[in-house]
DRENTI-670065 format. One record per residue (C-alpha): x, y, z. Coordinates in steps of 0.05 Angstrom, whole numbers, plus 5000, padded with zeros to 4 digits. Example, Ala and Ser with C-alpha at 12.3 -4.5 7.8 and 13.67 -1.06 7.14 Angstrom:
2
{xx:5246 yy:4910 zz:5156}
{xx:5273 yy:4979 zz:5143}
//
This chain:
284
{xx:3981 yy:4401 zz:5419}
{xx:4021 yy:4398 zz:5356}
{xx:4084 yy:4437 zz:5342}
{xx:4095 yy:4468 zz:5276}
{xx:4162 yy:4473 zz:5242}
{xx:4176 yy:4540 zz:5211}
{xx:4222 yy:4537 zz:5151}
{xx:4274 yy:4591 zz:5146}
{xx:4291 yy:4608 zz:5075}
{xx:4362 yy:4635 zz:5064}
{xx:4371 yy:4671 zz:4998}
{xx:4417 yy:4635 zz:4951}
{xx:4484 yy:4667 zz:4937}
{xx:4489 yy:4704 zz:4871}
{xx:4535 yy:4750 zz:4834}
{xx:4488 yy:4808 zz:4850}
{xx:4493 yy:4794 zz:4925}
{xx:4568 yy:4790 zz:4920}
{xx:4573 yy:4856 zz:4883}
{xx:4528 yy:4889 zz:4935}
{xx:4572 yy:4860 zz:4991}
{xx:4634 yy:4888 zz:4958}
{xx:4601 yy:4956 zz:4954}
{xx:4577 yy:4954 zz:5027}
{xx:4645 yy:4933 zz:5055}
{xx:4681 yy:4985 zz:5012}
{xx:4632 yy:5040 zz:5033}
{xx:4640 yy:5021 zz:5106}
{xx:4716 yy:5027 zz:5101}
{xx:4710 yy:5096 zz:5071}
{xx:4661 yy:5120 zz:5125}
{xx:4705 yy:5091 zz:5180}
{xx:4766 yy:5129 zz:5155}
{xx:4731 yy:5195 zz:5143}
{xx:4700 yy:5194 zz:5213}
{xx:4767 yy:5179 zz:5247}
{xx:4803 yy:5246 zz:5245}
{xx:4858 yy:5223 zz:5292}
{xx:4876 yy:5166 zz:5246}
{xx:4877 yy:5212 zz:5186}
{xx:4924 yy:5261 zz:5220}
{xx:4971 yy:5206 zz:5246}
{xx:4976 yy:5173 zz:5178}
{xx:4991 yy:5241 zz:5147}
{xx:5041 yy:5265 zz:5199}
{xx:5092 yy:5209 zz:5194}
{xx:5111 yy:5214 zz:5120}
{xx:5111 yy:5290 zz:5125}
{xx:5160 yy:5285 zz:5183}
{xx:5205 yy:5237 zz:5144}
{xx:5202 yy:5279 zz:5081}
{xx:5214 yy:5348 zz:5109}
{xx:5255 yy:5334 zz:5172}
{xx:5295 yy:5272 zz:5154}
{xx:5298 yy:5291 zz:5080}
{xx:5327 yy:5359 zz:5098}
{xx:5376 yy:5328 zz:5147}
{xx:5401 yy:5275 zz:5098}
{xx:5403 yy:5327 zz:5043}
{xx:5452 yy:5369 zz:5083}
{xx:5499 yy:5309 zz:5085}
{xx:5500 yy:5298 zz:5010}
{xx:5496 yy:5371 zz:4990}
{xx:5543 yy:5384 zz:4932}
{xx:5548 yy:5311 zz:4911}
{xx:5481 yy:5312 zz:4874}
{xx:5479 yy:5380 zz:4839}
{xx:5412 yy:5405 zz:4814}
{xx:5369 yy:5357 zz:4857}
{xx:5339 yy:5368 zz:4925}
{xx:5347 yy:5304 zz:4965}
{xx:5274 yy:5311 zz:4986}
{xx:5256 yy:5306 zz:4913}
{xx:5291 yy:5238 zz:4913}
{xx:5254 yy:5216 zz:4976}
{xx:5186 yy:5240 zz:4951}
{xx:5165 yy:5175 zz:4915}
{xx:5187 yy:5134 zz:4976}
{xx:5144 yy:5177 zz:5022}
{xx:5084 yy:5168 zz:4977}
{xx:5095 yy:5093 zz:4981}
{xx:5103 yy:5096 zz:5056}
{xx:5037 yy:5134 zz:5063}
{xx:4996 yy:5085 zz:5022}
{xx:5028 yy:5024 zz:5053}
{xx:5018 yy:5046 zz:5125}
{xx:4947 yy:5068 zz:5112}
{xx:4931 yy:5004 zz:5074}
{xx:4957 yy:4960 zz:5130}
{xx:4918 yy:4998 zz:5183}
{xx:4855 yy:4990 zz:5140}
{xx:4867 yy:4915 zz:5136}
{xx:4877 yy:4912 zz:5211}
{xx:4805 yy:4934 zz:5222}
{xx:4787 yy:4862 zz:5208}
{xx:4813 yy:4844 zz:5277}
{xx:4769 yy:4898 zz:5308}
{xx:4710 yy:4871 zz:5270}
{xx:4724 yy:4801 zz:5297}
{xx:4730 yy:4826 zz:5369}
{xx:4664 yy:4865 zz:5366}
{xx:4626 yy:4811 zz:5328}
{xx:4614 yy:4848 zz:5263}
{xx:4658 yy:4800 zz:5224}
{xx:4615 yy:4741 zz:5245}
{xx:4553 yy:4777 zz:5219}
{xx:4588 yy:4787 zz:5152}
{xx:4611 yy:4714 zz:5148}
{xx:4541 yy:4686 zz:5159}
{xx:4511 yy:4731 zz:5105}
{xx:4491 yy:4696 zz:5040}
{xx:4552 yy:4724 zz:5003}
{xx:4618 yy:4692 zz:4985}
{xx:4677 yy:4706 zz:5031}
{xx:4716 yy:4726 zz:4970}
{xx:4669 yy:4785 zz:4961}
{xx:4683 yy:4807 zz:5033}
{xx:4758 yy:4802 zz:5023}
{xx:4755 yy:4839 zz:4956}
{xx:4711 yy:4894 zz:4985}
{xx:4759 yy:4901 zz:5044}
{xx:4820 yy:4905 zz:4998}
{xx:4788 yy:4955 zz:4950}
{xx:4763 yy:4997 zz:5009}
{xx:4832 yy:4998 zz:5040}
{xx:4865 yy:5014 zz:4973}
{xx:4818 yy:5073 zz:4961}
{xx:4829 yy:5100 zz:5031}
{xx:4904 yy:5094 zz:5024}
{xx:4903 yy:5126 zz:4955}
{xx:4862 yy:5184 zz:4982}
{xx:4913 yy:5194 zz:5037}
{xx:4968 yy:5192 zz:4985}
{xx:4934 yy:5248 zz:4946}
{xx:4951 yy:5294 zz:5004}
{xx:5025 yy:5279 zz:4993}
{xx:5016 yy:5289 zz:4919}
{xx:4990 yy:5359 zz:4934}
{xx:5058 yy:5375 zz:4966}
{xx:5097 yy:5358 zz:4903}
{xx:5115 yy:5431 zz:4889}
{xx:5145 yy:5440 zz:4958}
{xx:5200 yy:5389 zz:4941}
{xx:5213 yy:5409 zz:4869}
{xx:5167 yy:5359 zz:4835}
{xx:5126 yy:5391 zz:4778}
{xx:5050 yy:5388 zz:4778}
{xx:5047 yy:5355 zz:4710}
{xx:4978 yy:5324 zz:4697}
{xx:5009 yy:5262 zz:4665}
{xx:5056 yy:5253 zz:4725}
{xx:5000 yy:5262 zz:4776}
{xx:4956 yy:5211 zz:4740}
{xx:5013 yy:5161 zz:4734}
{xx:5030 yy:5167 zz:4808}
{xx:4957 yy:5161 zz:4826}
{xx:4950 yy:5096 zz:4787}
{xx:5014 yy:5068 zz:4816}
{xx:4993 yy:5088 zz:4886}
{xx:4927 yy:5050 zz:4879}
{xx:4962 yy:4988 zz:4854}
{xx:5012 yy:4989 zz:4912}
{xx:4956 yy:5003 zz:4962}
{xx:4914 yy:4946 zz:4937}
{xx:4972 yy:4897 zz:4942}
{xx:4992 yy:4918 zz:5012}
{xx:4920 yy:4917 zz:5036}
{xx:4911 yy:4847 zz:5009}
{xx:4974 yy:4828 zz:5047}
{xx:4946 yy:4859 zz:5110}
{xx:4880 yy:4823 zz:5101}
{xx:4917 yy:4757 zz:5093}
{xx:4954 yy:4770 zz:5158}
{xx:4892 yy:4793 zz:5196}
{xx:4846 yy:4737 zz:5173}
{xx:4863 yy:4690 zz:5230}
{xx:4886 yy:4737 zz:5284}
{xx:4848 yy:4748 zz:5349}
{xx:4875 yy:4814 zz:5377}
{xx:4903 yy:4879 zz:5351}
{xx:4968 yy:4875 zz:5390}
{xx:4989 yy:4813 zz:5352}
{xx:4971 yy:4843 zz:5286}
{xx:5007 yy:4909 zz:5296}
{xx:5069 yy:4873 zz:5323}
{xx:5071 yy:4829 zz:5261}
{xx:5056 yy:4889 zz:5216}
{xx:5116 yy:4928 zz:5243}
{xx:5160 yy:4867 zz:5236}
{xx:5140 yy:4859 zz:5163}
{xx:5133 yy:4932 zz:5141}
{xx:5195 yy:4965 zz:5170}
{xx:5247 yy:4920 zz:5136}
{xx:5208 yy:4924 zz:5071}
{xx:5208 yy:5000 zz:5075}
{xx:5282 yy:5008 zz:5091}
{xx:5302 yy:4958 zz:5037}
{xx:5260 yy:4988 zz:4982}
{xx:5304 yy:5046 zz:4964}
{xx:5252 yy:5094 zz:4991}
{xx:5306 yy:5133 zz:5030}
{xx:5371 yy:5116 zz:4995}
{xx:5392 yy:5103 zz:4923}
{xx:5397 yy:5032 zz:4897}
{xx:5462 yy:5046 zz:4859}
{xx:5529 yy:5021 zz:4884}
{xx:5501 yy:4979 zz:4940}
{xx:5540 yy:4920 zz:4970}
{xx:5521 yy:4853 zz:4938}
{xx:5484 yy:4828 zz:4999}
{xx:5443 yy:4892 zz:5005}
{xx:5428 yy:4892 zz:4930}
{xx:5400 yy:4821 zz:4935}
{xx:5355 yy:4842 zz:4993}
{xx:5328 yy:4901 zz:4954}
{xx:5315 yy:4859 zz:4892}
{xx:5275 yy:4806 zz:4929}
{xx:5236 yy:4860 zz:4968}
{xx:5167 yy:4868 zz:4937}
{xx:5162 yy:4940 zz:4959}
{xx:5221 yy:4958 zz:4915}
{xx:5177 yy:4946 zz:4854}
{xx:5125 yy:4995 zz:4881}
{xx:5175 yy:5051 zz:4897}
{xx:5218 yy:5048 zz:4834}
{xx:5162 yy:5060 zz:4783}
{xx:5141 yy:5122 zz:4822}
{xx:5213 yy:5147 zz:4823}
{xx:5221 yy:5133 zz:4749}
{xx:5158 yy:5173 zz:4735}
{xx:5182 yy:5232 zz:4778}
{xx:5252 yy:5234 zz:4748}
{xx:5225 yy:5230 zz:4678}
{xx:5195 yy:5299 zz:4691}
{xx:5258 yy:5329 zz:4720}
{xx:5316 yy:5362 zz:4684}
{xx:5377 yy:5332 zz:4720}
{xx:5447 yy:5314 zz:4695}
{xx:5455 yy:5244 zz:4669}
{xx:5507 yy:5226 zz:4721}
{xx:5461 yy:5248 zz:4777}
{xx:5403 yy:5210 zz:4747}
{xx:5447 yy:5147 zz:4743}
{xx:5462 yy:5153 zz:4818}
{xx:5393 yy:5171 zz:4844}
{xx:5350 yy:5135 zz:4794}
{xx:5387 yy:5072 zz:4771}
{xx:5325 yy:5029 zz:4769}
{xx:5322 yy:4955 zz:4788}
{xx:5369 yy:4906 zz:4756}
{xx:5367 yy:4831 zz:4751}
{xx:5437 yy:4804 zz:4738}
{xx:5455 yy:4869 zz:4702}
{xx:5390 yy:4873 zz:4663}
{xx:5348 yy:4935 zz:4673}
{xx:5277 yy:4915 zz:4694}
{xx:5224 yy:4954 zz:4654}
{xx:5173 yy:4993 zz:4693}
{xx:5117 yy:4953 zz:4661}
{xx:5147 yy:4889 zz:4688}
{xx:5156 yy:4920 zz:4757}
{xx:5083 yy:4939 zz:4759}
{xx:5066 yy:4869 zz:4734}
{xx:5104 yy:4841 zz:4794}
{xx:5063 yy:4884 zz:4842}
{xx:4997 yy:4867 zz:4808}
{xx:5013 yy:4792 zz:4807}
{xx:5033 yy:4793 zz:4880}
{xx:4968 yy:4830 zz:4897}
{xx:4927 yy:4777 zz:4861}
{xx:4964 yy:4721 zz:4897}
{xx:4956 yy:4753 zz:4965}
{xx:4883 yy:4766 zz:4952}
{xx:4873 yy:4692 zz:4935}
{xx:4910 yy:4670 zz:4998}
{xx:4868 yy:4718 zz:5039}
{xx:4804 yy:4689 zz:5011}
{xx:4828 yy:4619 zz:5028}
{xx:4845 yy:4642 zz:5099}
{xx:4775 yy:4671 zz:5107}
{xx:4743 yy:4606 zz:5083}
{xx:4779 yy:4570 zz:5139}
{xx:4762 yy:4620 zz:5193}
{xx:4703 yy:4617 zz:5240}
//
């Protein structure tokens, strides 16, 4: 009795397979988010709470010192950033769930590059986070921000860029982790200081030297400030108030252009994406 060896042919990797993998992973992220109503509500509730409750409370403390501007208007760009950042990080954390339930192993053995999986995950998380941010955009009129088409499109593009970068950061963190508790603990440790030191809830003008240094080296600052610059460019506020609430980011007294700030965010996103791909190539 002779035994026969059956050859198993594995399709070669190709650019077409990688593009399809990116599409599949992206589509899966969108479906997962749309079908999880609890997650949608929780991601929406927190920034609304900060904007309307904390913004109103802080606004009562500074009432009179910033004539012509509602403090919630000042906080609005920061709350947009918070929304996309929290949503993007949670989307990245789904990698840990995929590992626990075995789906990640199935993706890793597929004849596609791991870079395609990471890119699809990052794009999917960025689109989900941007979609969540659109809900906050719809509330612009409630806090005195005009519904200017150019402003909305600018904020939408800046949201996507920030969401992609933070999702790539989350994917990099989640690439080697084994359980969700570890990921969320590390996420809170990383995100909360970044959020508080970004100028999302307080102006960057007249800060102590040590706090100014921390805001300048904080990557999230370069995501929040372009949004605030865009919002204030569409507001009619006194110059002295604009100088206090919207001073921009300065390096040794030099005003950093918005284009350069966005370039910092984009470059960081590319670097984090590359590190995430390297992490995936070393995982099981």
